[in-house]
N, C-alpha and C positions, 0 to 999 in steps of 0.2 A: 956475667949473666944478662940475657936478654931482658929489656925493660918494654912492658907492654902496659898502657893504661886500661885501667878497668875498676869497678866498684863491686862491693859485696864479697861473697866467699869464692875462694879459688878452688878450681878442680883440676888435680894433678893426674897425670896418665903413667901407666907404668909403675914398677915397684919403687918404693921410698926406703932407703936406709938412712936412719938418724942416729947419728953420734951424740951421745951424751943425753940429757934428759929434756923431755918435751914439758913446756910450761905453756899451759892455756890461759890466756889473759881473760879476765872477767870483763863481758862487754856492758857490764852495770845491770843487765837483767837478773843476777844472781842464779842463773840457771847454767847447770852444767849437764851434758849428755853425751854418751859415746854412742855412736851409731854403726850401723853395719848396712850398707846399701840403702840408707834412709831410715832404718828401722832402728828404734832406741834400744840398744843392749843394757846400758846401764845409765840411770838417770842421777840427778843430783841428790836424790835420797839414797843412793846406791842401792836400788832394787833393780832386780834382773827383768828382763821382759823380751818377747821374742825369741825366745830360746826353745830350740827344737827338741832337745834331749838333755836330761840331767841323770847322771849315773853316781850311785855311790856304794861302798862296801857295807854300810850299816843301813839303818832305817833312816828314813827322811820325814821330817815332820814340819808342818807350818799351817798357819791359820786352824789350830784345833784337829788337823788331818793327819794321820800317821800311816806311812805307807812302809810295810816290813817284808821281810823274807818270806817265801812261801806263798807269795800272792795275796798276802793279808792286807786289809783296809780297815782302819777303825779310828778311834779318836784316843786321846791320851789315857782315858780310864777304861777302855775297852778295845785293845788293838786288833781283834779279830772278829769284828761284826760281820764283814763280809770276807769270804775267802774265794780267790778266782783260781780256777784251775782250767786246765783244756775243755772247751766245751761245757762248762759247768760253772754256776755260781751258788755257793751255799752260803744261807743265811743263817746266822747263828741266833739271832735275836726274834722277838715277835714280829711277824710279817704282816703289814697291812698295805691294801692297795686302794689307791683312788680312781684306778682304771679297772679295765676287765681282766678276767684271768683266763687263760686259755691252757689247757691240758687235757692229755688222753683223748683228744678228739671233742672235748667239751669245751663250751664257752660260756662262761657265768659273767654277766654284765649288770650294770646300774639299771635301776627301774625293776629289779627281781626277775630279769629275763634269764633262760637257761636255753641254749641251742648248741649250733655247730658253726664253724667259720664260715659256711656256706649259708646258713639260716639262722640268726642268731636270736630269734625270739619265738622259737617252737613252742615254748611254755613261759607264761607271765605269771608268777605267784603275787597274788594280793591276799590282805587279811580276809579270810573265809571265801575265797574263790580261786580258781584255777581257769586261766584263758588257754584254750589251745587254739593255736594259729594255723596249724596244720591239719590234715586229715587225721583224725583220732581212730585208734584201733584198741577195742576193750576185750581182753582175752576170756572173760567170764562174768556173769552176774549183770545185774542192772545197774544203772547210774541213779541212785536215789537222789530225791530232791534236797535231803539234809546234807548232800555233799557241796552245795552251794550252787552259784549260777554257772552254767557252761555256755560259753559263746564260741563262734568260729568264723572265720573269714570264708570259708567255704561251706557247701551244703551238707546237712546233716541227714542220715539214712538209716533206717532200722526198721523190721518187722515189714518189709516191702515197701515202706512210705519214705518220701524224701520231702525234705523241708528245705527251701532254698531262699537266696536273696529276693527282694522285691515282693515277699508274702506269697511266694509259688509254692502250691502243694501238689504231690502228683505221686508217680511210681517211678522206678527206675528206667522205664522205657517211654515214660512221658511225664516229664517233671512239672509241667505247669497246667494241669488238669484245672485247677482252681486257682483263682489270683485274689487275695484278700488285701483289700485297699480301705481306708477309712469310710466306713457307712456303705461299703459296696462288696459285693462277692461276684466274681466273673467266672463262668465256667465256658472253658475253651472246647471241651469235646461235646460228642453228641449226648443230649439229655434225652433219656427214655423213662417212660412212666408206666406202670402197670393199672394205675387209675386216672380218672378224669383229672384234668387241670382247669384250675378256677383262678381268675385274676382279672383286675381291672373290671368286674362286673361281667366277664365273658367266661363261658363255659366251654371246654373242649373235651370231648368224650369219644369212646370208642365208637367205629364204624362210620367216622368222618364227618359227625355231627357237630355243628356249631350253633350255641344259643346262649341264653342267659339261666340264671337258677330258677326263674320262674317258667320258662320254655326253653328246655335244652336242645330241640330238634328244628330251630327255625330255619337253618341251612344244613342240606346232607350235600357232601362232596363226594361224588363218584368218579371214575375214570371218564374224561371226556363229557361230564354233564353235572349240572347244577340244580338240585331240587329245593325249591323254596315252599315251605309248609305253610308260611303265615300270608297275610293279607299284603299285596304290593301296594303301597302307597303311590301316589303320582310322584313323579323324580323331577325336582328342580336340580339342573346340573349346574354348577357354579362355574365362573371364568376358570377356574384351574382344573376343571374335570373334562375328559373327553369319553365317548363311547366307540369302542371297536368291535365289528361283528361282521361275519360273512365277507371279510376283504374289504369292509366300508369302514372308514372313520368320519365320525362327526364330531366337530370341536367348536370351542368357543369362537365367538364373532360370525357365526351361521355359516361357516365353513364346512363343506363335504368334500372327501376325496379318498384317498388310499393311505397306506401307511408311509408308501414311497412318495406321494405326491398329496399334501393334505388339504390344499386349497384349490383343487380343480374347479369347484363351484362355490359361490359366496351368494347367499340369499339375503337380500336386503328388502326393505319395505318397498314395494313396487318395482324391484329390479331384480335381476339374475345377470351376476358376472361370471363369465367364462374364463377362466385364468388359463387352461390349458389349451392344445391346440385343436382347432375344429377339422376334423379329416376333410379331404377333399369329397364334394358331391357331385356324383355323376347325374346329369341332366339331360335328356334328350332333346334334340333340336328344336322340337315343336313346344317345348314347354319354357316357360319363364319363372322367374322368382320375384315375388313382390313381398316387401317386408320392411316396416320401419321407414316407410316413404321411398324405398329404393327398389328399382326394378332393374334387374340383370336378365337381358334378353339374349336370343341368339345373334349370331355374327359378331360376338365380342361386345356388345353395346352395354352401357351402363348408364341409367339415368331416373328419372320419376316417372309418374304416371303421365304427367303433364308433358315432360321432355324425356323420352326414353333413350336418347343418343348423345347425351352430354358428352361421355367418354366412349370411343371406340378403340378397343386393343386388338392389334394386329401383330403378327410376328415381326419383332424387331422395331415397333412403332406404337406411339400413344396419339390418338386423335383427340384433341379438346374441342368440342363444337360450341360450348357455352363460357360463360365468365366463370373464373375459377375464384370461388369464395373460400375464405379459410375454413379447414375441415377439424372438427374436434373429436378426436378419437381416445377412447378409454385407454389408460395405460397397460392395462393388465389383459387387453384383449388384440388379436389380430384376426384379419380376414383373409383367407385362402380361396381363390375361386377363379375357374376359366384360366389359370395359368398365373393369376396375378396375386400379389402379397401385399396387404396393407397393414403396418405394424405400427407400434407405438413410436413416438419422437416424429412422426409425420414422414415416416419412409415408405415409399412404394418401389415394388420391384417384382422380382420371380422368387421361387424357392431356392434357386441355385445362386441369385445375387440379390439380395433384399433390400439393399439402399441405393438403386439406380438413381432415383429421385428422392431428395430431402425437401419437404415443404415447411417453411417457417414464416412467422409474420413478416411480409413484404421481402421475402427472399425465396428462391429456387435454386436449390444446388443440385447440380448434375455429377453424380459420380463416375458414370461411364463415359466412353469415348462419343462424342457427337460427329455423327458422319453424314454426308450428304451425298446423293447420287448425281448431283449436279456441280457446276462450278460455283463458288461465292466470289463475286467480284470484291465485295467489301462486307465489313460486319459493322453494323452500327448498334451500339448499346446504349439505351436512354436509362441510365442508372447512375449513382453516385461513384461507384468505382465498378472496375472489372477484375476479376480474380481468375487465375489459372492454378489448379491443384491447391485451393485454398489460401494461395499466398497473391495479395494485391499485385496487379501488373500495372494498372493505371489507377492512382487514387483520386479522390474528389478534388485535389487542386491539381489534376492533370500532370501529376509526377510519375514517372516511369520506373518501375522497379522489377528488374529482369535478371536471372541467373546468366543470361547470355545474349548478345545482340549480333546479328551477322547480316552482311549484306555486300553488294558489288558497288553500290553508290556511296555518295558522300553523306556523313551524319554531321548535322549543324546543330550545335547545342547553344542556345542563346543564354542559358543560365548556368548554375554551378553544376560541375561534374562530381559526384562521391562514389567511390568504387568502395562499397562496403563487402566484407567478406573475402577480400582477396587473399589468397594464401601467402604465408611468409615463404622465403627461399634464401638459400645460401647462395651469395654472389660467386658467380663464376667468371673471374676477370678476364679470361681468355675468349669468351663465348657469348657472355650476356651483354645486353645493351641497355642504355638509358632513353626515355622518351623526352625530347625536348621541344620547346616551342621555338621554331626557328624565326629569328626577328626578319630575316631577309623575304620572306612570304607569308609569315604568320600562320604557318602551317605545323600540326604536330608531327616530328619525325623522329626517327632512333639514331643514337649514335653508340658506337661500341665503347666500352668501358675503358679498353686500353687508349683509346683516342681521347677520351675526356683527360686521362692521367697524363698524358703527352701534353696536351694544350694548356694543362694548369700547372706543370711543372716550371720552376723558375730558380732563383738564387739558392743554391744549398740544397733544392730537391732535384730529383731527375726521375725519368720512368724507368724501372727495371722489371721486366717480366709482367707489364701491365700494371704494377703498382709503384706507390711513391717510395723513393729510397732518400735518406739523408746523404748528402754529398758534400763533405766539408771543403774538399778541394775546389768546389765550386763557388767558395766564399772568397770575399776580396781580403787581400793582406793588410795588416796593420802592425804598429809598433806597440809592444806591451807596455802599459803604465802600471806597473804592480801596486801602485797606492791607489789608484782610481778605477782600473779596468775590472771587468767580471768575466765570469767563466759560467757555463751552462751545467747544472747537476741534476741528478734524479734524487728528489727529497724522500728519503724513506721513512720520514717522520709524516709527510704530508701526501699520504696514500701513493707513493711513489710518482707523483707529479713532476714535470720537468720545471726547475726553477732557476735562476740566476743567483751568482753569489759573489761577492768582490774577491780578488785575489789576495788582499789583505786580511780579510776575515778568514780565508781558508788557511793561510800561512800562521796565523795566530791560533787557530784552532789545532794544528798539527804540532805546534811547538811545544814539546814537552819537557821533561826535568833536564836542566843543563842547557835549554835553548831560549831564545828570546827573540820575538818578532817585533820589528818596527817598521810600520808602513809596507808591508808585505816582504821584507827582507830579513831572513832568518842569521842569528848570529849565536854563538855557543857562550856559555857562561862559566863552563867546567874549568877553563884555563885562566880565568880572570884573576889578577893578583892585587891586591889592595892592602894598605896599611891601616890599622885600626888603633883607636885610642880608648881611654875610659869612658863607658856610657855608649859606646857605637853598637849599632847592630850589624852582626856578621852578614855578608852575601854570600851567594852560591859562588864556589870557587876557593881559591886561597886567600886566606887571611893571617897577618903576622904583626906581632906588637914587639916593639923595639925598647920599650921603657925597663926601668928596673925597680919599679914601685908596684904596689898592690892595686889590681886594677879589676874593673868588672866590664863584660860584654855580654849582649843578647843574641839568641838565635832568631833567625826571621820570625815574624808573627804569622804571616800567611804562606806557609811554603806549599809546595806541590810534592806528592808522593814521588820518590826518587831524587829529589833536591840532595846535593852533596855539599857540605860546608867543610873546611879543613880551617884549623886554627892552630898556629904554632907560636910559643912564648919565645922571648929573648933571654938575656941574662938577667933573671928577676932578682937575683940577690937573696940572702938569707932571710927567712920569714916573711917572703912575699909570694903571692899567689895571683894567677890570673884566673878568674871565676867566670865561667860560661852559664848563663842563666836561659831559662826557657822563657816564653812569652805566651800569655793567655793560658789556655786548659792544656797545652802540650806539656808532656813529661819527657825526661832524658833516661830511658831505661827504668822508668820509675820514679826518678828524682826530679826535682825542681832546678838543680844546678850541679855543676862538678868542678873542681879545681884543679888546675895546674900547677903544682908546687916544686917541680924539679926544673933545672935552669935548661932552658931549649926543649922543654917538653912539648908534645904536640897530640891532637885528637882529632879524629875524623867523624863527622855527624851525618848519618843518613835517614831522612824522613821517610820512614818505613810504611806506616799506615797512618789513618787519621788519628791525629794527638799523640803520635809516638815517635819521638827520636832515637834512633839507635847509635850506640857508639861502637864503632868498626875500628 
């Protein structure tokens, strides 16, 4: 018979034929079980379990239950309490139920509910009341109050009247004519009356009259007219009221206008503010306009009575003859005359372009193009800054800010050059250039990207397609010192940065089970053979004991997964054993030690997972 070391129960495959009796020794627990595929069939108390069927030619009884022929089930004193036949259960005794009863399409359930399987609470029976959950139909007679309370989850209807949830009362075609809530009656339909209506001290009567109980026709309303029969007292209009009539609207704040534009005129003490547009006034050439100290005269002149040509307006030009003083214009008014428009915000222009000029304190902005019929040799600006299109071109510190500068001469810059707003670009190494400061003549020049790459290439780097490329062949040769040399790696745990690592560390990291790394050199442990004695720690590889006395050895305390330790005993002698023990929290297939008791016995241990040696 082959010998194989193991502990625990043995599993045999195939059929087993046993000659003679089977004697099962007590393991000290006092328990005996006969199992089939792990399920107990007969326990130590000789009780059956996990049996799929039991057959017998007579009745079967147990635990006060009796099973007998004819499908009878009962107890020892009454064996036919229940009789089971095909599709039928017959109960011979009194039947009570803690759950519902279903029969003949009717369902009776707890809480006094009666219904069907689809709606089990159509009726609820309570003391002195019947609750109908569905729509009720009564075939004759009235439902008297003495019948108890009647409630429903849907509306009640009768005699053409409907009563529904939310206090709604109506008829079948309009169910919510009246809505009753606490202290309130709401009427949803039209309210008509054959008599007058008195409420809140007001009387409304036939003929369109409105008044009080003492004078019922103070007002009479007719189509398109209002007749006032009493005295009209002077009317004080509060800030919340307005008057509309004849297309005119008079509102609070002294405003007069129309329904579409309510503040065309605003009346203040001593002033009239015109908020709307003043239509152009046609004046003959022989007439002038004098008003508010201003004189507008023929020839496009505007001035005062003392100086009538301060401004002269011509086609495409404005001539200012006098000093320009700040002009205060009401924010709600503008002036249109002689093709000129003066508007709020200090703007002067035409009807087609209203903001050609904008006057502000100490500033004149020209929104249109400034042109000259002659040549301008130079432009002198006596100002803190000079702007084009509202962007500073020359600021107060004489700094130039421009979207573009061009010219055929030289640009000499004594200060710092800053290029703001330069657009980003993708480098085209075949066609793009770098700007450099040429040390030979201190001038800015351009150099192709490829030329820069070629010039900067050196040991280990070369130019390839106008790009840098690593060229290991370009490096100098060396003699490898595995204990001290390093190699380049891409560090996956360091954002894939390039780093160096010693060859010794690399070899130590890749040495797994059965391998040892020493100063960059790998050697195998699996083939190592050593002699062990009492108290020794076994090593990876082969370990053998030659003595003939009882001894103990230990498995490694800090193994790596996959380590294999083989131990073999010699001629131990009768009664002696070589005991192999674990160290630390490790176990040996769940054990703390195993014993080799046979002469020349052997066992192999593999460190399978953390804290677990397995016997192979």
